[in-house]
C-alpha positions in Angstrom: -62.4 -54.1 33.6 -65.5 -52.1 33.8 -65.6 -48.8 31.9 -66.9 -45.7 33.6 -70.0 -44.6 31.8 -69.5 -41.4 29.7 -72.3 -38.8 29.4 -73.4 -40.4 26.1 -73.7 -43.9 27.7 -75.5 -42.4 30.6 -77.9 -40.5 28.3 -78.6 -43.7 26.3 -79.5 -45.6 29.5 -81.7 -42.7 30.6 -83.4 -42.8 27.2 -84.0 -46.6 27.5 -85.4 -46.1 31.0 -87.7 -43.4 29.7 -88.8 -45.5 26.7 -89.4 -48.6 28.8 -90.9 -47.1 31.8 -92.4 -44.0 30.4 -94.6 -45.4 27.7 -97.6 -43.6 29.1 -97.3 -40.1 27.8 -93.7 -39.2 28.1 -93.3 -39.5 24.4 -92.8 -35.8 24.0 -90.1 -35.9 26.7 -88.4 -38.8 25.0 -88.5 -37.0 21.7 -87.1 -33.9 23.3 -84.4 -36.1 24.9 -83.5 -37.6 21.5 -83.5 -34.2 19.8 -81.1 -32.9 22.5 -79.0 -36.0 22.2 -78.8 -35.5 18.4 -78.0 -31.9 18.9 -75.2 -32.8 21.3 -73.9 -35.4 18.8 -74.1 -32.8 16.1 -72.2 -30.4 18.3 -69.7 -33.1 19.0 -69.4 -33.7 15.3 -68.9 -30.0 14.7 -66.3 -29.9 17.5 -64.6 -32.9 16.0 -64.7 -31.3 12.5 -63.2 -28.1 13.9 -60.5 -30.1 15.7 -59.9 -32.0 12.5 -59.5 -28.7 10.6 -57.2 -27.4 13.3 -55.1 -30.6 13.1 -55.1 -30.3 9.3 -53.9 -26.7 9.6 -51.3 -27.8 12.1 -50.3 -30.6 9.7 -50.0 -28.2 6.8 -48.0 -25.9 9.0 -45.7 -28.8 10.0 -45.4 -29.9 6.3 -44.6 -26.3 5.3 -42.1 -26.1 8.2 -40.6 -29.4 7.1 -40.3 -28.1 3.6 -38.8 -24.9 4.9 -36.4 -26.8 7.0 -35.5 -29.1 4.1 -34.8 -26.1 1.8 -32.7 -24.5 4.6 -30.9 -27.8 5.1 -30.2 -28.0 1.3 -29.1 -24.4 1.3 -26.9 -25.1 4.3 -25.4 -28.2 2.6 -24.8 -26.1 -0.5 -23.2 -23.4 1.6 -21.1 -26.0 3.4 -19.9 -27.5 0.1 -19.1 -24.0 -1.2 -17.2 -23.2 2.0 -15.4 -26.6 1.7 -14.4 -25.8 -1.8 -13.3 -22.3 -0.8 -11.4 -23.8 2.1 -9.7 -26.4 -0.1 -8.8 -23.6 -2.6 -7.5 -21.4 0.2 -5.4 -24.4 1.5 -4.0 -25.0 -2.0 -3.2 -21.3 -2.4 -1.5 -21.3 1.0 0.5 -24.4 0.1 1.5 -22.8 -3.2 2.5 -19.6 -1.4 4.3 -21.5 1.3 6.2 -23.5 -1.4 7.0 -20.3 -3.2 8.3 -18.7 0.0 10.3 -21.8 0.9 11.8 -21.8 -2.6 12.5 -18.0 -2.3 14.2 -18.6 1.1 16.1 -21.6 -0.2 17.3 -19.5 -3.2 18.1 -16.6 -1.0 20.0 -18.9 1.4 21.9 -20.4 -1.6 22.7 -16.9 -2.8 23.9 -16.0 0.6 26.0 -19.1 0.8 27.4 -18.4 -2.6 28.0 -14.8 -1.7 29.7 -16.1 1.5 31.8 -18.5 -0.5 32.5 -15.7 -3.0 33.4 -13.4 -0.1 35.5 -16.1 1.5 37.2 -16.6 -1.9 37.8 -12.9 -2.3 39.2 -12.6 1.2 41.4 -15.6 0.6 42.7 -14.0 -2.7 43.2 -10.7 -0.8 45.0 -12.5 2.0 47.2 -14.3 -0.5 48.0 -11.1 -2.3 48.8 -9.4 1.0 51.0 -12.3 2.0 52.8 -12.1 -1.3 53.2 -8.3 -0.8 54.5 -8.9 2.7 57.0 -11.6 1.5 58.2 -9.2 -1.2 58.5 -6.4 1.3 60.5 -8.7 3.6 62.7 -9.7 0.7 63.2 -6.1 -0.2 63.9 -5.3 3.4 66.4 -8.1 3.6 68.0 -6.8 0.4 68.0 -3.3 1.7 69.5 -4.4 5.0 72.2 -6.2 3.1 72.8 -3.1 1.0 72.8 -1.0 4.1 75.3 -3.3 5.8 77.4 -3.2 2.6 77.2 0.6 2.5 78.0 0.7 6.2 81.1 -1.5 5.6 82.1 0.7 2.7 81.6 3.8 4.8 83.6 2.2 7.6 86.3 1.3 5.2 86.2 4.8 3.7 86.3 6.3 7.2 89.2 4.1 8.0 91.0 5.0 4.7 90.1 8.7 5.4 91.5 8.5 8.9 94.6 6.8 7.6 95.1 9.6 5.1 94.4 12.2 7.7 96.9 10.5 10.0 99.4 10.2 7.1 98.8 13.9 6.2 99.1 14.9 9.8 102.3 13.0 10.1 103.6 14.5 6.9 102.6 17.9 8.1 104.3 17.4 11.4 107.4 16.2 9.6 107.3 19.2 7.3 106.8 21.5 10.2 109.8 19.9 11.9 111.9 20.1 8.8 110.9 23.7 8.4 111.8 24.5 12.0 115.1 22.9 11.5 115.6 24.8 8.3 114.6 28.0 9.6 
């Protein structure tokens, strides 16, 4: 492939043409051409040096940026580790609190069960006591009914005896009244 000539290559050919074909007095012109070529090369060198300085500044800025990013990354990693430790500590505390609450609720439930058993036991004792009292009352009622029936029998017997006496007395009184009528 053939390269397209740059300005420098074109200027070199022009210089060669001037030297080869212009040997008859164009020396000043060739000299001027060389001076301008050197000046352009010096300008190119200065431009390249300026670009080199720019690139070096950009490189330094990139290095500083990388250093800054590294330090931020290290700080972020330290913060992450710190957050992880805090998270683990918080999780452990939550687990301890959850276990404590679970134990409290278990204890409370056991106390409630015990209180329920105790209450059931107390109610059972109370029920047994009431049943005993009811049985005693029934026995007393049965005894009282028996006594009342005995008293009723006695009262009936006494009434019967009383009626017999009254009848006997009435008969005696009638007989006495009849005897008195006869005697009188």
